[in-house]
C-alpha positions as CSV (number, residue, x, y, z in Angstrom):
1,X,56.0,108.2,139.0
2,X,55.5,105.4,141.6
3,X,58.9,103.8,141.5
4,X,62.3,103.9,143.2
5,X,65.8,103.4,141.9
6,X,67.6,100.2,143.0
7,X,69.7,102.0,145.6
8,X,66.6,103.7,147.1
9,X,64.6,100.5,147.8
10,X,66.0,99.7,151.2
11,X,65.4,103.2,152.5
12,X,61.8,103.1,151.2
13,X,61.3,99.6,152.7
14,X,62.5,100.9,156.1
15,X,59.5,103.3,156.1
16,X,57.0,102.2,153.5
17,X,54.4,104.9,152.8
18,X,50.9,104.7,151.4
19,X,51.1,102.2,148.6
20,X,48.4,99.6,148.5
21,X,50.0,97.7,145.5
22,X,53.7,97.0,145.8
23,X,55.7,95.3,143.1
24,X,59.2,93.9,143.7
25,X,60.9,92.7,140.5
26,X,64.4,91.8,139.2
27,X,66.8,89.1,138.3
28,X,67.9,88.4,141.9
29,X,64.9,86.2,143.0
30,X,66.4,85.8,146.5
31,X,66.6,89.5,147.0
32,X,63.0,89.9,145.6
33,X,61.8,87.3,148.1
34,X,63.7,88.7,151.0
35,X,62.4,92.3,150.5
36,X,58.9,91.1,149.8
37,X,58.8,89.3,153.1
38,X,60.2,92.4,154.9
39,X,57.4,94.4,153.4
40,X,54.8,91.8,154.4
41,X,56.1,91.9,158.0
42,X,55.7,95.7,157.9
43,X,52.0,95.4,157.3
44,X,51.5,94.1,160.8
45,X,49.3,91.2,159.6
46,X,49.9,87.7,161.0
47,X,51.6,86.0,158.1
48,X,50.7,82.5,159.2
49,X,46.9,83.4,159.4
50,X,45.1,82.2,156.2
51,X,42.3,84.6,156.9
52,X,44.7,87.6,156.8
53,X,47.1,86.5,154.1
54,X,46.2,84.9,150.8
55,X,49.1,83.5,148.7
56,X,48.6,83.3,145.0
57,X,50.8,82.2,142.0
58,X,51.2,84.2,138.8
59,X,50.3,81.2,136.7
60,X,47.2,80.6,138.9
61,X,46.0,84.2,138.2
62,X,46.6,83.7,134.5
63,X,44.4,80.6,134.5
64,X,41.6,82.3,136.5
65,X,41.2,85.7,134.9
66,X,39.9,88.3,137.3
67,X,40.9,86.2,140.4
68,X,43.1,88.9,141.9
69,X,40.5,91.5,141.3
70,X,37.8,89.5,142.9
71,X,39.9,88.7,146.0
72,X,40.9,92.4,146.4
73,X,37.2,93.4,146.3
74,X,36.1,90.8,148.8
75,X,35.4,92.2,152.3
76,X,37.4,90.3,154.9
77,X,35.3,88.5,157.5
78,X,37.8,87.8,160.2
79,X,40.3,90.7,159.9
80,X,40.3,94.4,159.1
81,X,42.2,93.9,155.9
82,X,44.1,91.2,154.0
83,X,47.4,90.8,152.3
84,X,47.2,89.3,148.8
85,X,50.7,88.0,148.1
86,X,51.4,87.1,144.5
87,X,54.6,85.1,143.7
88,X,56.2,84.1,140.4
89,X,54.7,87.0,138.4
90,X,56.1,87.6,135.0
91,X,54.4,88.7,131.8
92,X,50.9,87.3,132.6
93,X,48.3,89.4,130.8
94,X,45.5,88.7,133.2
95,X,47.6,89.8,136.2
96,X,48.5,93.1,134.4
97,X,44.9,93.7,133.6
98,X,43.8,93.0,137.2
99,X,46.5,95.3,138.6
100,X,45.5,98.0,136.2
101,X,41.9,97.9,137.4
102,X,43.1,98.0,141.0
103,X,45.3,100.9,140.4
104,X,42.4,102.8,138.9
105,X,40.3,102.0,141.9
106,X,42.6,101.0,144.9
107,X,41.2,98.3,147.2
108,X,40.0,99.6,150.6
109,X,40.4,96.3,152.5
110,X,43.5,94.7,150.9
111,X,47.2,95.2,150.2
112,X,48.6,93.6,147.1
113,X,52.2,92.4,147.2
114,X,53.7,91.1,144.0
115,X,57.0,89.2,143.5
116,X,58.2,89.2,139.9
117,X,61.3,88.2,137.9
118,X,63.1,90.6,135.6
119,X,60.6,93.0,133.9
120,X,61.9,95.0,131.1
121,X,61.0,98.7,130.8
122,X,57.7,98.8,129.0
123,X,56.5,95.4,130.4
124,X,52.7,95.7,131.0
125,X,52.8,94.9,134.8
126,X,55.7,97.3,135.5
127,X,54.3,100.1,133.4
128,X,50.9,99.9,135.1
129,X,52.4,100.0,138.6
130,X,54.9,102.8,137.8
131,X,52.1,105.0,136.4
132,X,49.9,104.7,139.5
133,X,50.2,107.1,142.5
134,X,48.8,104.4,144.8
135,X,51.3,101.8,143.9
136,X,55.1,101.3,144.1
137,X,57.5,99.5,141.8
138,X,60.8,98.4,143.4
139,X,63.7,97.0,141.3
140,X,65.9,94.3,142.9
141,X,69.3,93.7,141.3
142,X,72.1,91.4,142.2
143,X,74.2,92.6,145.2
144,X,77.3,94.6,144.4
145,X,80.2,95.0,146.9
146,X,78.5,97.4,149.3
147,X,75.4,95.3,149.5
148,X,77.4,92.1,150.0
149,X,79.4,93.7,152.8
150,X,76.1,94.8,154.5
151,X,74.8,91.2,154.4
152,X,78.1,89.9,155.9
153,X,78.1,92.5,158.6
154,X,74.5,91.7,159.5
155,X,75.1,88.0,159.8
156,X,78.3,88.5,161.8
157,X,76.6,90.9,164.2
158,X,73.8,88.3,164.8
159,X,76.4,85.6,165.5
160,X,78.6,87.8,167.6
161,X,81.6,86.9,165.4
162,X,84.1,88.7,163.2
163,X,86.2,88.0,160.1
164,X,89.8,88.4,159.4
165,X,90.5,90.8,156.4
166,X,91.6,87.9,154.1
167,X,88.5,85.8,155.2
168,X,86.2,88.7,154.3
169,X,87.8,89.2,150.9
170,X,87.5,85.6,150.1
171,X,83.9,85.4,151.3
172,X,82.9,88.5,149.4
173,X,84.4,87.2,146.1
174,X,82.1,84.1,146.3
175,X,78.8,85.8,147.1
176,X,76.4,87.9,145.1
177,X,74.5,85.8,142.6
178,X,71.4,85.5,144.8
179,X,70.6,87.3,148.1
180,X,69.0,84.4,149.9
181,X,71.7,82.0,148.7
182,X,74.4,84.4,149.9
183,X,72.9,84.8,153.3
184,X,72.5,81.0,153.6
185,X,76.2,80.5,152.8
186,X,77.2,83.0,155.5
187,X,75.0,81.3,158.0
188,X,76.6,77.9,157.0
189,X,80.0,79.5,157.6
190,X,78.9,80.7,161.1
191,X,77.7,77.2,162.0
192,X,81.0,75.7,160.8
193,X,83.0,78.2,162.9
194,X,80.8,77.9,165.9
195,X,82.7,78.5,169.2
196,X,85.2,80.9,167.5
197,X,85.1,84.6,167.9
198,X,86.9,85.2,164.6
199,X,86.5,83.4,161.3
200,X,89.7,82.8,159.4
201,X,90.5,82.4,155.7
202,X,90.8,78.6,156.2
203,X,87.3,78.5,157.6
204,X,86.0,80.2,154.5
205,X,87.8,77.9,152.2
206,X,86.5,74.9,154.1
207,X,82.9,76.0,154.3
208,X,81.9,78.2,151.4
209,X,80.8,77.1,148.0
210,X,80.8,79.5,145.1
211,X,77.3,81.0,145.3
212,X,77.7,83.2,142.3
213,X,78.1,80.1,140.2
214,X,81.7,80.6,139.3
215,X,84.3,83.1,140.4
216,X,84.4,86.1,138.1
217,X,88.0,86.7,139.0
218,X,89.1,83.9,136.7
219,X,87.6,85.6,133.7
220,X,88.8,89.1,134.8
221,X,92.4,87.8,135.4
222,X,92.4,86.1,132.0
223,X,91.5,89.5,130.4
224,X,94.2,91.3,132.4
225,X,96.8,88.8,131.3
226,X,95.7,88.7,127.7
227,X,95.0,85.0,127.8
228,X,92.4,84.9,125.1
229,X,91.7,81.2,125.0
230,X,91.5,81.0,128.8
231,X,89.1,83.9,129.0
232,X,86.9,82.3,126.3
233,X,86.8,79.0,128.1
234,X,86.0,80.6,131.5
235,X,83.4,83.0,130.1
236,X,81.7,80.1,128.3
237,X,81.5,78.0,131.5
238,X,80.0,81.0,133.3
239,X,77.4,81.6,130.6
240,X,76.4,78.0,130.6
241,X,76.0,78.0,134.4
242,X,73.5,80.8,134.1
243,X,75.8,83.6,135.4
244,X,74.6,87.0,134.4
245,X,76.9,88.7,131.9
246,X,76.4,92.1,133.7
247,X,78.1,90.7,136.8
248,X,81.2,89.7,134.8
249,X,81.3,93.2,133.3
250,X,80.8,94.8,136.8
251,X,83.7,92.7,138.2
252,X,85.9,93.8,135.3
253,X,84.9,97.5,135.8
254,X,85.8,97.3,139.5
255,X,89.2,95.9,138.7
256,X,90.0,98.4,136.0
257,X,88.8,101.3,138.1
258,X,91.2,100.1,140.8
259,X,94.0,99.8,138.3
260,X,93.3,103.2,137.0
261,X,93.7,104.7,140.5
262,X,96.9,102.8,141.2
263,X,98.4,103.6,137.8
264,X,97.7,107.3,138.5
265,X,99.6,106.9,141.8
266,X,102.5,105.3,139.9
267,X,102.7,108.0,137.3
268,X,102.3,111.0,139.7
269,X,104.5,109.7,142.5
270,X,107.2,107.9,140.5
271,X,106.5,104.6,142.4
272,X,106.8,101.1,141.1
273,X,103.9,98.7,140.7
274,X,104.9,96.5,143.7
275,X,104.9,99.4,146.2
276,X,101.6,100.7,144.9
277,X,99.9,97.3,145.2
278,X,101.3,96.8,148.6
279,X,99.8,100.1,149.8
280,X,96.4,99.6,148.1
281,X,93.3,100.0,150.2
282,X,91.3,97.8,150.3
283,X,94.3,95.4,150.1
284,X,94.8,93.3,147.0
285,X,94.1,89.6,147.8
286,X,97.5,88.0,148.2
287,X,97.0,85.4,145.5
288,X,96.4,88.1,142.9
289,X,99.2,90.5,143.7
290,X,101.5,89.4,141.0
291,X,98.7,89.6,138.4
292,X,97.8,93.1,139.4
293,X,101.4,94.2,139.5
294,X,102.0,92.9,136.0
295,X,98.8,94.6,134.7
296,X,100.0,97.9,136.2
297,X,103.3,97.6,134.4
298,X,101.5,96.8,131.2
299,X,98.6,99.2,131.1
300,X,99.1,103.0,131.0
301,X,96.4,105.4,132.2
302,X,95.1,106.2,128.6
303,X,94.8,102.5,127.8
304,X,92.9,101.9,131.1
305,X,90.6,104.8,130.3
306,X,89.8,103.2,126.9
307,X,89.1,99.9,128.6
308,X,86.8,101.5,131.1
309,X,84.9,103.3,128.4
310,X,84.4,100.1,126.5
311,X,83.1,98.3,129.6
312,X,80.7,101.2,130.4
313,X,79.4,101.1,126.9
314,X,78.9,97.3,127.1
315,X,76.9,97.7,130.4
316,X,74.7,100.2,128.7
317,X,74.2,98.0,125.7
318,X,73.3,95.0,127.8
319,X,70.6,97.0,129.5
320,X,69.2,98.1,126.1
321,X,69.4,94.7,124.6
322,X,69.2,92.1,127.4
323,X,68.6,89.4,124.7
324,X,72.1,90.0,123.4
325,X,73.8,90.6,126.8
326,X,76.0,87.5,126.6
327,X,77.3,88.3,123.2
328,X,77.8,92.0,124.1
329,X,79.8,91.2,127.2
330,X,81.9,88.5,125.5
331,X,82.8,90.9,122.7
332,X,83.8,93.8,125.0
333,X,85.9,91.6,127.3
334,X,87.5,89.7,124.5
335,X,88.5,93.0,122.9
336,X,90.2,94.1,126.1
337,X,91.9,90.7,126.4
338,X,93.3,91.2,122.9
339,X,94.6,94.7,123.7
340,X,96.2,93.3,126.9
341,X,98.0,90.6,124.8
342,X,99.1,93.3,122.3
343,X,100.5,95.5,125.2
344,X,102.4,92.5,126.6
345,X,104.0,91.9,123.2
346,X,104.9,95.6,122.9
347,X,106.6,95.5,126.3
348,X,108.6,92.4,125.4
349,X,109.8,94.1,122.3
């Protein structure tokens, strides 16, 4: 199968092999665009030369059926080969048909690069590319913690600057919705802190907007504390802002996984919540220490395991039914918030 898993894309992109048709797709349009440009640069073609690079739009190909096929079959006059760069691809039938024909008979003088949004498994364009040995389908999903840290490190290295630990934590929490937007926010921070060797927490607070739309910590904290009305209000704001439900679930899973490890340390070592939180690595952000300590006292290991199982099931269901992802995520997180409130009431009694 001509495809890679999400975590394999960067490794393939570092040494792309053989494919004459390359499809980047996914909900993070900034990441799709960044990786597509990186691949375009790897072709060695001058990207500002209109004789070497032809840029097309998915809607344009839909209006002119066969356009991509014709362009791919055209012998270049002023270069050895051309890059046909298609943007804003989606479920266009004409595009999928042209790509299917090109997969059956790969172009000799052209490379086809396609940028698409989210394509479900079974979508015509994705299916055609995945089934072709001369093509490559590359999924691009929103950055998780490791990917965000890599972007931060890359931009800090370019600028010759560093971050304090608290500044990095605050920065990381406000990035991730879109790769290009995240990189732009870090670059804005670098300009703001120009002349300094180290960026502080105050610099981050003064410079960075919330790129992911709204901080997911507010929703996760409301779940941990069993504040049902507060969770519902925050989650609704996030949904209306266009935040992806999967990212809220992912943030909750990271928090509950950390709690599970810390609770295990409490139960096995006879330590209290405050000492476990103080020794946590990576450190718990100072403004959230009390919330995490209270959650550790409230949630036992078996209850945390149940919550994690519920979150994992919700993530799986959102992938199977993306059309219901908001409702699935709300129901799962609301159920955990209700359990947290119940555990709090039990502790008080």
